[in-house]
N, C-alpha and C positions, 0 to 999 in steps of 0.2 A: 526419525519423523516430523517434519513442521507445519503445522496449521496455522495461517494468518485470515484474520476478518478485517476489513477496512471500514471504520465507520466513517472516517472522514477524510475527506483530501482524496487526491491523485496521483497515485504513484508509477511510474514506470521503470519497471524491475527484469530482470530478464533470469532465466533459468538455462544453467549451460552456454550462457551467450543466445539466448533465444530470447529477443524481446515481449513482454505483455505486460499490456496496461490495466492498472488494478485504480476502478471505479468505488466510489463509494459506494457498501454495498457486496463487496467482492469476497470473495472468501478462496484460498491462495494454500496451495500446497504443496512441499518440494521433499523429497525422499533421502535419506544419508549421505547417499555420495552424489547428489546435484548442487554443486555450486549455483550460487544466487546471490542477487544483492541489485544496488539501486544501479540503474546507467548514467547516473549523476551524483556530482560531488555532495551535493548538497540537497536533500528534497525538503521542501519549506512544510511548517506544521503540519501535519498528519493525526490523526487518531487511528491508534489500531490497537486490536488483543491479537496475541500470540502466542500458541502452547507447544511445547517442545517434548515430544515422551520417547522412551526406547522403544524398538522392535524385539524378537525374539533373539534377531543378531545384531550385528555391529553392521555389516554391510558398507565397508567401506569403500568397494568398489562396486559399479555396474552391476546390478543382478535381475534376472529375469521375473525373479517373483518375489516377495514377503511374508515373512513370517509376522503375527501380534502375538504378543506376550497370552499366556493360556488365562492372564486375570481380567481379560476383556472378555473372555466367556466366547468367543465366535468357534460356530462347527466347523469342521474340516471344509465343508461344503461356501459355507460363507466366508472362510480364510479365502480359498481359491477364487471364488466371485473376487473378494474385492484386493486381491494380490493382480487378477488381471485388469481388472481397472485401473488402478493406481499405476501399473508399469506399463500399463500396452497407450496412455495418452500422452500426445507429446504437451498437450495444455494444461497448464496447471494453474491459473486463474476463472473464477468462476461468479456465477450471480449467485447469491447464497440465498436460500431461501429463507421466510420469516421465522423458521424454528431455527437456521442456526445462526441467525442476528438473535434471538432470544439467547438462546442456550451458551454461545460463547462467554458473554458479561458476568452472569452465573457461574460458568466454569472459574474462573477467574477468579469470584469473589469467593468459590469455595477453595480454592487452592491460595488463598495469600491470609485464610484463617485457619489451617490444616489441624484438624480433630480426626481422630478414628471416624466417626461420622461424617463430616466432611469430605476425608479422602475416599468413602465409600459410595458417594452421594455423587463428586467429581468424575470416579472412574465411568458410574452409569449413565454422567452427561457426557463423556467424553465417545462414549461407546456409539451414544444415540448419532453425537456429529459427527464419527467417522462414516456411518451410517448415510446421514444424510446429506455429504460431499458426496458418496458414493453414487445416489441418483441421483446430484445434478450432473455428474458425468454421463449416467448413464440414458438421462435425459435431456442431453442434448440435442437433439435433434428435432425433439418437440416444438411449433410453430411458437412464435412469441405473440402476443397478442398487440393490436394495431395502435399506434401511440397517438395521442389527442393531438391536434393541431396546434394547441397552443402553445406544449409541449415541444412540437416539431421545430417551432417558431425559435423558441427560448434555446433548444440545442444548437441553433443556427446559426443565431445572434454572439453564443459565449465562443462560439468555433473563428466566427467574422474578428471579436474583440482583441486575437491575439495580433492583427496588425492592425489593430486603432487605437492602443493604448496611450498614444498619445495624448488622445480625445479627452475634453474633461467631463465624463461618464457619470452620470448620476442614475439613482436609482428609478427617480422617475423617467428620464431620458432612456434607460434600457426598456424598462417597459411599453412606453410608448413608442418604442419600434417595434415590438413585436404586440402591440394593438391590444394589451388585457393589463390589467389595474397591477398596481406597486403590489399589493399584496399576494397577489395571484404570480407575476415573476418571482417573487422570492423564494415564494413554495417551490415553485418549479426549477429554480436555482440549486436552493436546497438540497431537493432530491436527486437532480441529476448531477451538482459538483461536489454535494458532502459541503458547501460553504454558503453562506449568505453573500446574495451578491454583493460587497464591498470587498471582502476576503479573497472571495476569486479572483477580483480586479487588482486584488496587490497580489496574487499569487502568478500573475500574467506576467506584471510587472515588475518583479522580482526576475521569473524565469529568463525574462528578458534580457534584463540586465547585467546577468549572470553571463547570458551568451554573449554580450558585445564585451562584456570586461574580459572573456577568454579568447577571442576572435576575432578582435579588432584591437585598433590604438586611439579608437574615439577617445577623448579626456572626461575625466569624471562628471564633469559638466553637461556635456553634449549627450551624455548617456541618460545625463537625468533627465535634462527633459523632453529625450527620445521616446524616455521608459514611460513620459506620463506622471512624474515626480515631481512635487510643487520646490523641490529647495533641495541642494546638494546636503544638504542636514538632514533631511527625511529621507532620504537615497540611505545616507549611512544608518540612521539608527534601525531602518528598515534590515541592513543586512547584519547588524550586530546582533538582532533581535532573531535574525532567522539562521544566516548561516555563520553566527558568533564569531564572526572577524568585519574587519570593515572590506571596501570595496577595494582599495588597492592593495590590502593585502592579500584576498582574495584574488585578484591579477597576476601578482609578483608567485603565488603557491599553485595556482592551477597546473603550470606544466608536471610539477611532480605529482602534485594529487592523480594528475590523470593517467600518469605513468604507475603510478601505486594502482587506481581503478582497473587499467588492462590487464595489467599484470597478473591481478586476481583470478580472473579467466582461465592463467592458463598454470598459475599454482593455487588452486584453491584447498583455505586453511582446512585441517580437520585436526578435532577439538576431540580428547577422550570424553566419557562419562565424569570422571575426575574435572576436570580442567573447566567442562561449562557448568559442574557443581559450584567451583571456586568463582566462574564470573558472575554467577545468580548473587554470589557473596559479596561483590567488588561491589555492584549494582546492582543495586535491590530496588531500584526506582523505574526500572523498565523491566520487573518478574513480572510475566507474564500480560504486561501489557505495555503500550508506547503511548507519549504523546508529543 
């Protein structure tokens, strides 16, 4: 089973080809048999914490129930309740509680510094994390508190920016469009998107450039100015930083990468415990968290 906390960024993922949007503060889970991943070839820089752990059985195929290891300490009634919640929902991304946002980084910290005591503490936090996630699923029908008018205006502007990225947006101009101070706009933008305003705008421009490179024959120069980049050099630098390739290479490789991405839902990868442990050894930088 995998649980993910999105600390920064905006991810568009899918579970079994069913799209779900992960915003800052989202907590996301998948069961062993559920293929999942990004809907895009490259997601701009985000910060996530994630943990994978074994259940009592491998569950390589869809199952109506799951069992947790005895070491987790769940009673039979608790296990039945958790199994019903996790196996019975089609939704996998939920707004995390303050407890989850606090527990997850601490859990990863303990796992990154293994010792007998740290392992015992990590197991206790993982148990709490699972229960907190279950509470979020169980309480999904509770009404949400009403959003402040200033936050609503900021959300509306952020949604509109996608069609206005060729304009010369500054923090002052964005704040003025919402009728609030710069510091207030920056704070709300950070809360809503996980990014400072200038980073969020950069993300929108990158995503639009990717779309135009994939779906049109526009020149790199035309795409540069359509997306609001100051120069083709700046576009190239942004692409190499985020996508780790040049815009022209992205355009060239997009058909093959799209085909791989599409095929992944039909033939999901299944890794054994040993293969997953080997993957951890060769990718130590993403053990427990990802930037």
